[in-house]
N, C-alpha and C positions, 0 to 999 in steps of 0.2 A: 306744572309747567316745565320744571327742570328735567323731568323724566319723559317729556314728549320727544318725538323724533326730531324736532327742530334743533335741539341742543345736543343730540347724539352722544349721550353719556355711555361709557363702557359698562358701568354698573349703575343701577337706579339709586337715586338719593333716598335715604331712609329717614332723614330728619330735615327740619327747616334749615339748620346750620349748614348741612351738606348742600342743600338746594341753593342757598345764598352764595356759598363758595363757588358752586358750579356756574351760576348765571352771572354773578357779579352785582355789586350794588347799583351801578349805573343802569344795568338792564332791569333790575327790580324797580328802580325809580320810574323807568319808562313804562313797565307793565302795570304798576299800580296806577299811574296816570291814565293809561288806556282803559283800565277797568273802571275807574271813576267816571271817565267820559262816557263809557258805554252805559253806565247806570243813568247818567243825566239825559242821554239821547236814546232811550230804549223804545220810543214810540214814534210813529210817523208824524212829521210836521205838516199837518193837513193845511194849515193856513199858507204854508210856503209851497206846498205841492211836491214834496219829496219825502222819501223814507228816512227813518232814523239811521239806517245803515249807511246812507250816503253822507250824512252829517258826520258820523263817526269816522268814516274813511277820510274825509276831508280834514277833520281835526287831527287825526294821527299823522297824515302825510305832512300837513303844515308844521306840526310839532317836530317831526324828525328833520325836516329841512331847516327849521329854525335852530335846532341843536347843532347841525353841521355848520351852518353859517356863523353861529356864535363862535366856534373855534377859530374861524378865519378872521372874524371882525374883533376878536379879543373881548367878547362879551361873555356872560356867565351861561354856559350851555344848559344846565338844569332849569334856570329861570326862563330862558328863551323857549325851551321845550314846553314848559307850563303855559307860557303866553300862547303858543300855537294851539295847545289843547283847548284853552278856554276862550279862544277868539270868538266863538259863536254862542257863548252863554246867553247873550242878549236875545238871540233868536228863540232859544228855548223858553225864555221868560215871556216873550211876546206871543209865542204859540199858546202858552197857558192862558194869557189874557184873552186871546181870540175865542176861547171856549166859553167865555162869559159875555161875549158880545153877539149881536145879531150876525148871522152867517153872511160872509162876503166871499167873492170869488178868490181862489188861491192865487198867489203871485204868478204862478206859471200860466194861469188863464186870464190874467188881468190886462194884458197888453202893455204893461209898464216895462221899461227897459232897465231901469236902475232900481235896485232893491231898496236903498235908503229912501228914495222918493215915494215908493209905494208904502213903505212902513210909516213914514211921516203922514201920508194922506190918511191912513187907517187909524193910527194911534197917536199922532201928534209928536212922535219921537222915532228914532231909528235904533236898530239893535246895538250899535256901537255906544250910543248914549246910555242905553239901558245897561249894557255890560259895565260901563264905567261906574254906575251907581252900585251894582251888585259887587263888583270887585273891590271897590272902596269899603263897602260894608264887610267884606271878607278880609279886609286889611292886607290886601296884596301890595307889594312894593309899588311906589309911584310910577316907576318906569314901565312896569307891566301894564298898569291901568292906562297910562297915557298912550302907550303903543297901540292898544286895542281901540281906544277911543278915536284915534286919528288915522288909523292905517288905511282907511278908504281914500282919504284925501291928505297925503303926506306933504303936499306942496307947502313951502314956507315953514316946515317943521325941521328941527335940527337934531332931535333925539335919534340916534342910529337904529334903535330897536323898532321904531315906527317904520323905517324904510326896510329893514330886514323882514318885518312881518308882511309888508306889501309885496316884496319880492317872493317870499315863501308861499303866500297865498296865490300869487300868480303862477308859481311853479306847479301848484296843485291843479290849477286850471289847465295848464299846458299838458299835464299828464293824466287828464281825464278824471280828476278827483275834485273838480270845481263845483260850486253851488250856483244855481240859477240866479241871474241878476247881478252877480258880482264881477263878471268878466270885464265890465267897463271901468273898474277901479284900478286894475293892475298896470303898473307903469315900469317898463324896462328901459328907463331913460338913463343917460350918462349921469344926470344929477342924482337920480335915485340910487344908483350903484355907488357913487362917490359918498353920499351921505350915509349909506349903510356901511361903508368901509370895506367893500369887496369889489372885485372886478368881475367882468362877465365870465372869464375862464374859471375863476374860483367858484363863482355861482354855479356854473354847469357841473363842475366836479363835485360840489357839495350836493347837488340834486341827484347825481348818480349814486353817491354813497347813501343818501337818504332813501333812495328807491330800494336798495338792498335791505336796509334796516326796516323799512315799512313792510316789505314782503315777509320778513321774518316775524315781526311783531303781529302783523295782521293774521298770519297763519296760526298763531298761538291763541289770540284772544278775539279775532275778528268774527 
């Protein structure tokens, strides 16, 4: 990756140490996370009606927006990046469960408008609740787990990361990296910005920086 055209080294890296020095540990953290997410979502999500590539692009875009917003909101950028990447892990789990159940129409052909309602109808739970169980089992920090569990419905919640994740996922929707059935959840309200600890101008600037980071990372590992 360090020797790819994206990083434009004058001389190719001949060792892992040189590659790390060239890219930087922050970039390595990003790339490792992207590679891990790609392995998790390497197949179409037939129950949901979209390809794995769409899920990977959404995860990466939300992750880099979360990282940028974390700098503004005085949160931990690597943790926020990880939250963005793992936001949809519950969808992947429900996709696996769907293969063991009688065939049902995919979400995109179901006529439902909200993803969580469709999931609850089919499995008795939604992807955010499933993600909570998985991430608790993986021993992720409580803030990360809570933010994914409640980011569809941040009302009456006061953890800033919940609101940051709602805004970041909404940014992905606005930039054509959204997922079907989630557009009804994103709230660009004064309350949501205030609880996230960012204002609209800071949010837009963070999205612009994230767009450039996304394009660079996606060109390397997309």
